[in-house]
C-alpha positions, 0 to 999 in steps of 0.5 A, a space after each residue: 560677557 555674553 555666553 558662547 554659541 550653540 553649535 546647532 544653528 541653521 538657516 530658517 525659511 518657513 516654507 521648508 521642513 529642512 530649510 537649510 537645504 536650500 542654497 541662496 542662489 536657488 531662491 527666486 525671491 529675496 528672503 529674510 534669514 533667521 539663525 535658530 539655535 537648538 540647545 538640546 542638541 549641543 553641549 555648548 551654550 548660546 551666544 547672546 547679542 547683549 551689549 552690542 555696540 553700534 557700527 561707526 559710520 564710514 565713507 564708502 570708497 569704490 575700487 576699480 573693477 578687475 578682469 574676471 577672465 579664468 586661468 586654466 587650473 593646474 593639472 594633477 601630476 599624480 596620475 589620478 584622474 579625479 578632478 574637482 569641479 564642485 567645491 564647498 568652502 566651510 567658513 566662507 564668510 571669514 577672512 581667508 574663506 571669503 577671499 578663497 570662495 570668490 577666487 575659486 568662483 572666478 577660476 571657474 569652479 562651482 562654489 558653495 559657502 557653508 557658514 554659521 556666521 559666528 565670526 560676526 557674533 564674536 565681534 558683537 560679543 567682544 565689542 570688536 569691529 573690522 577696520 573695513 565695513 562688511 556687508 551681509 553674506 547675502 548682499 556679498 553674494 548678490 553683488 558677486 552675481 551682479 558683477 560676474 554672472 557667477 553664482 555662489 550657493 549659501 548654506 547657513 548652519 553649523 558643521 558641528 550639527 552632523 544632520 545639517 552637514 550630512 544633508 548639505 553634503 547630499 544636496 551639493 555633492 562636492 568634489 572638494 571641501 575647503 575647511 576654514 570653519 574653525 575658531 582661528 584665534 590663539 588669544 580667543 582660546 586663552 581668554 577663559 575656560 569656556 572659550 578654551 572648551 569651545 575652541 576645542 569642541 568646535 574645531 575638533 568635532 567639526 573636523 571629525 564631522 567633515 571626515 565622517 560626511 566624506 566617508 559616508 556621502 562623498 568618498 572621493 571628495 578631497 579635503 583641503 584643511 587649513 592647519 597652522 604653522 603654529 602646530 610645530 612650535 619653535 624647535 631648534 632644528 629645521 621644520 620639514 613639511 609634515 614629516 621627518 625621517 629619523 634614525 634611532 638606534 640603528 633603525 630609520 623611519 619617516 614619521 609625522 613631524 613633532 608638534 609643540 602647540 602653544 595655545 588651546 587653539 593650536 592644540 585643536 589644530 594638532 588634534 585635527 591633523 592626527 584625526 585626518 591622518 588616521 582617517 586617510 589611513 583607515 578609510 582611504 580619504 584624500 586630504 591636504 593639510 595646509 599649515 599656514 603662516 601668518 596672513 596679511 593684506 586685505 585685497 585680492 583681485 576679486 574683493 577689490 571689485 566692489 565695496 560690498 565684496 571687501 574682506 574683513 580687516 582685523 586689527 585688535 589684539 585678539 583676531 588681528 595678525 601682526 602686520 595688519 595690526 602694525 599698519 593700523 597702529 601706524 595709521 592712527 599714530 599708536 606706537 607699534 606693539 612689539 611683544 617682549 624682545 620681538 625676536 619671535 620668527 614666523 612664516 608670513 604670506 599675502 592673502 593673495 597667495 593664500 587663495 592661490 595655494 588653496 586653488 593649487 591644492 584643489 587642482 592637484 589633489 591628494 590620492 585616495 588614502 594620502 595625507 599631504 602636508 604643505 607648509 603654506 608661507 612665502 617669507 620668514 620675519 621676526 616681529 621686530 623686522 616687521 615693525 622696522 619695515 612698517 616704520 620706514 614705509 610709514 615715514 615715506 607717507 609722512 606718518 610719525 611711527 614709533 615702536 614700543 615693547 609691551 610685556 609678552 602676553 604669550 608663553 613663547 621663546 622671544 629669540 629662537 632658531 627658525 628655519 622652515 621648508 616650504 617647497 611643495 606649493 612652489 613646485 606646484 606653481 605658486 608665484 609668491 607676492 613678497 612683502 615689497 615697499 609698494 605692497 606696504 605702501 598700499 596696505 598703509 594707504 588702505 588703513 589710513 583711508 579707514 582710520 576713523 573706524 579704529 577703536 584704539 581701546 582694542 589695540 593693546 593686548 588684554 589676554 594673558 596665557 598665564 592668567 587664563 582662568 575658569 571664570 568667564 571674562 566680561 567686556 567693560 561697557 
């Protein structure tokens, strides 16, 4: 197994002393990109690209173009005159980040992407690949400009490198930052000690750096941070949106909702939330924490415009989410892998709702010193319910869909009470895309279209919460 990444990576263009300060769309001629790593400035180790597997060939399929007309952003109801125009999307090359960057650009915001491209390196490191072919970030942005006339600036570097982050803030001067730039997989964080440490260092330190950059260089900037519903765990009471009012021994107070994280990844998100809440109180930072449920789907209005804008679609047991994995399994004739009893209940949402939720949070910013928490999901399902829905939808398409129960690699309740509140984004104007028969049909047809790219060896879970150890695990050749 390759070792972990350096956290001091930057875009290098030989003509500049501080190369990462020049965003992509300011370059008049094409240039090559080199990610340089400086281990002396990072406690983490370097990602190696040994044992890379070649990408499979594929047949490109063009999607129909859609309108890029802009809707009027929702106005803030808080009375605060602040309004964001310039938005930086940290982690804008990833699954949620890429779709969000395009959506915001399409809605009239000036957008910059900040990314160290490490998610692509994880695939090389673990021998994984997206179901969909993914263009380089440079080609993606050139295609977006060619189709829409809209520019998205690009800063390649690591937000754990504060010098890079500070210079990026000073260069772009964002009104809002959308923070997706975290290692986002619970199974990845449970592979071994080195990845558990990397997840916590990358996520917690990166977020701390963002908070300090806002304080020092852009104090009015609104932080929109992607959290996770997994911070709450599965308590035997209703889950409120961030806070709960408690009466104890005759006294009443409104307190942060108790957190019961279930992996080193989820714990990093809990630490982020605490750090953000503290800095809002101490420094007057304005922040919105989006506790997101499980995202499914791949197509948004913007990513459907052209094959070079396609989003990634993870189906493996490390980065793939439940419904996406089930659809791929159905497409290739693999039994749907239900962990344990299948009674695990979670909040889910379409990726089209993810981008809309972020837009609503930006258009209706938190006040200075306010730490808001929105539970970002639209429906709740048991895992077994999702499997049944995919089975029925697959049968209508002539697929022979079977289900198998596999030993649960996680430490979690497999049957439990689960009732979460999610009204705040609805109140701001979110109109959800619910999991309909037509949506499932579309998702299954999409996975069937690319089924020749599926590596069935990546389907079964191979990371155990109970067997995580010190030794760095390797991937067989």
